[in-house]
C-alpha positions in Angstrom: -213.9 -99.5 36.9 -214.1 -97.3 40.0 -214.8 -99.1 43.3 -216.4 -96.0 44.9 -220.0 -96.0 46.0 -221.9 -94.0 43.3 -225.6 -93.1 43.0 -227.1 -91.5 39.9 -230.4 -89.8 39.1 -231.8 -89.5 35.6 -232.2 -86.2 33.9 -231.0 -84.2 31.0 -227.4 -83.4 30.2 -225.0 -81.9 31.3 -224.4 -83.8 34.5 -224.2 -82.2 37.9 -221.8 -83.9 40.3 -222.3 -83.4 44.1 -219.3 -83.6 46.3 -219.8 -84.1 50.0 -218.2 -82.3 52.9 -215.8 -83.4 55.6 -216.4 -86.6 57.4 -219.7 -87.1 55.7 -221.2 -88.9 52.7 -223.4 -88.4 49.6 -226.4 -88.7 51.9 -225.8 -85.1 53.0 -227.1 -84.0 49.6 -230.4 -85.8 49.9 -232.4 -82.8 51.2 -231.4 -80.8 48.1 -232.6 -83.2 45.5 -234.1 -82.9 42.9 -234.2 -79.1 42.9 -230.4 -78.6 43.0 -229.9 -80.0 39.6 -232.7 -78.2 37.8 -233.7 -81.4 35.9 -230.2 -82.3 35.0 -228.7 -85.7 35.5 -227.0 -86.1 38.9 -224.1 -88.1 40.1 -223.3 -88.2 43.9 -220.7 -90.5 45.4 -218.9 -91.3 48.6 -215.2 -90.2 48.4 -212.7 -92.8 49.2 -212.6 -93.4 53.0 -216.1 -92.2 53.6 -219.7 -93.5 53.5 -220.0 -96.8 51.6 -216.8 -96.5 49.7 -213.6 -98.5 50.5 -211.7 -97.5 53.6 -208.3 -97.6 51.9 -207.9 -93.8 51.6 -204.7 -92.1 52.5 -205.3 -89.0 54.6 -202.3 -86.8 53.8 -201.5 -83.6 51.8 -202.0 -85.6 48.5 -205.6 -86.5 49.3 -207.3 -83.9 47.2 -205.2 -84.6 44.2 -206.1 -88.3 44.4 -209.7 -87.5 45.0 -209.8 -85.4 41.8 -208.1 -88.1 39.8 -210.8 -90.6 41.0 -213.5 -88.1 40.1 -212.0 -87.8 36.6 -212.0 -91.6 36.2 -215.6 -91.7 37.3 -216.7 -89.0 34.8 -214.9 -90.8 32.0 -216.3 -94.2 32.8 -219.9 -92.8 32.8 -219.3 -90.5 29.7 -220.4 -87.7 32.0 -218.0 -84.9 31.0 -217.8 -82.0 30.9 -219.9 -81.8 34.1 -220.9 -79.1 36.6 -219.2 -79.7 40.0 -221.0 -78.6 43.1 -219.0 -79.2 46.3 -219.3 -78.2 50.0 -216.3 -77.7 52.2 -213.8 -80.5 51.4 -216.0 -81.3 48.4 -215.6 -77.7 47.2 -211.9 -78.0 47.4 -212.1 -81.2 45.4 -214.1 -79.3 42.8 -211.6 -76.5 42.5 -208.6 -78.9 42.3 -210.4 -80.9 39.6 -210.7 -77.7 37.6 -207.0 -77.3 37.8 -205.9 -80.9 37.2 -208.7 -81.9 34.7 -210.0 -78.8 33.0 -211.4 -80.6 30.0 -213.8 -82.5 32.3 -215.2 -79.5 34.2 -218.0 -77.3 32.8 -218.4 -75.2 36.0 -217.5 -75.1 39.7 -219.7 -74.1 42.6 -217.6 -74.0 45.8 -219.4 -73.7 49.1 -217.3 -73.0 52.1 -214.1 -74.0 50.4 -210.6 -74.1 51.8 -207.4 -73.2 49.9 -205.0 -73.9 52.9 -205.1 -74.8 56.5 -205.3 -71.3 58.1 -204.2 -70.7 61.7 -207.8 -69.9 63.0 -209.3 -73.1 61.6 -206.4 -75.2 62.8 -206.7 -73.8 66.4 -210.5 -74.2 66.3 -210.2 -77.9 65.3 -207.5 -78.6 67.9 -209.6 -77.0 70.6 -212.7 -78.9 69.7 -211.0 -82.3 69.4 -212.2 -85.3 67.3 -215.2 -86.1 69.4 -218.6 -86.0 67.8 -221.6 -84.7 69.9 -223.6 -87.6 71.2 -226.8 -86.4 69.4 -225.0 -86.9 66.1 -223.7 -90.4 66.7 -226.7 -92.1 65.0 -226.2 -89.9 61.9 -222.6 -90.8 61.5 -223.2 -94.4 62.2 -225.9 -94.4 59.5 -223.7 -92.7 57.0 -220.5 -94.6 57.5 -221.3 -97.8 59.4 -219.8 -99.4 62.5 -216.4 -97.9 61.9 -217.7 -94.3 61.9 -215.5 -93.2 64.7 -212.3 -94.2 62.8 -213.6 -92.3 59.7 -214.1 -89.2 61.7 -210.7 -89.6 63.4 -208.9 -90.0 60.0 -210.6 -86.8 58.8 -209.7 -84.9 62.0 -206.0 -86.1 61.8 -205.9 -84.9 58.2 -207.0 -81.4 59.1 -204.9 -81.1 62.2 -201.7 -82.8 61.0 -201.7 -83.8 57.4 -202.5 -80.5 55.8 -200.3 -78.2 57.9 -198.1 -77.1 54.9 -200.8 -77.5 52.2 -201.7 -74.5 50.1 -203.4 -74.4 46.6 -204.0 -70.7 46.0 -201.3 -70.3 43.4 -202.4 -73.3 41.5 -206.0 -71.9 41.1 -204.7 -69.4 38.5 -204.9 -72.3 36.0 -208.7 -72.5 36.3 -210.7 -71.5 33.2 -214.1 -72.9 34.1 -216.7 -70.5 35.5 -216.6 -70.5 39.3 -219.3 -69.5 41.8 -218.0 -69.1 45.4 -220.7 -69.4 48.1 -219.3 -68.3 51.4 -220.5 -67.0 54.8 -218.9 -63.8 56.1 -218.7 -65.3 59.6 -217.8 -68.9 58.8 -215.6 -70.1 61.7 -214.5 -73.2 59.9 -213.5 -71.4 56.7 -212.6 -67.7 57.2 -213.2 -65.1 54.5 -209.6 -65.5 53.2 -210.5 -68.8 51.5 -213.3 -67.1 49.4 -211.2 -64.0 48.7 -208.2 -66.2 47.8 -210.3 -67.9 45.0 -211.3 -64.5 43.6 -207.7 -63.3 43.8 -206.5 -66.3 41.7 -209.5 -66.8 39.4 -210.4 -63.3 38.1 -213.6 -64.5 36.4 -214.9 -66.2 39.6 -218.0 -64.7 41.2 -218.5 -64.5 45.0 -221.9 -64.6 46.8 -221.6 -63.6 50.4 -224.1 -65.0 53.0 -224.8 -63.9 56.5 -226.1 -67.0 58.2 -223.1 -67.5 60.6 -222.9 -71.1 59.4 -220.3 -73.1 57.5 -223.0 -74.3 55.2 -225.1 -71.2 54.3 -226.7 -73.1 51.5 -228.4 -75.3 54.1 -230.0 -72.2 55.7 -231.0 -70.1 52.7 -232.1 -72.9 50.4 -234.2 -70.9 48.0 -231.6 -68.3 47.5 -228.9 -70.9 46.9 -231.0 -72.9 44.5 -231.7 -69.8 42.5 -228.1 -68.6 42.3 -226.9 -72.1 41.5 -229.3 -72.5 38.6 -228.3 -69.0 37.2 -224.7 -70.1 37.4 -225.3 -73.4 35.7 -227.3 -71.9 32.9 -224.8 -69.1 32.3 -222.0 -71.7 32.2 -223.8 -73.7 29.6 -224.4 -70.8 27.3 -221.0 -69.1 27.7 
């Protein structure tokens, strides 16, 4: 039985699994519920090392592989496969890797602001910004992770500035057979366009929806558009 912190909302099958971004938690999806699932059953959970899940995560280049194996275990335990995977940033990368490693468990992938490697621009941006969190967000991080929130953030920062320097998954994405919707902002400083284009290059049947919000999370800005496009993607995947 998985020891991750998992929350589930009732609804019809198939399941929709929400995968949180960066140094965050499942709470980041609260503003999107219940509309994001269109009446489907929802699973959201804190990935290992984050939120209310155990702090025994290993933050190295194998993290995303281990995350997807734990996701697969969770889906099997709850008889929730195949499921739609909806991920933002690191969560989007988990969703893509899951479609490679556990294709039988994935009905569709929606990847928002994904990464396929640690590109130079993102690396330099993170190094320049440092691991410090703006003071106005301290309460948010404390609420989502607890008293050790600063160590959680530091572990994530070290991953993206040191642990993933030689990491690259673009070639492996050619194995994906599930329908993929890529949601990406043209001017995303944390995930340049190459990450969205790289998915399309490797997954010919993927579809790309460009946004122009100037944000890493365009779905957070254009909620109605995102909800509409996601529902269209989920329905098309279910009838394919």
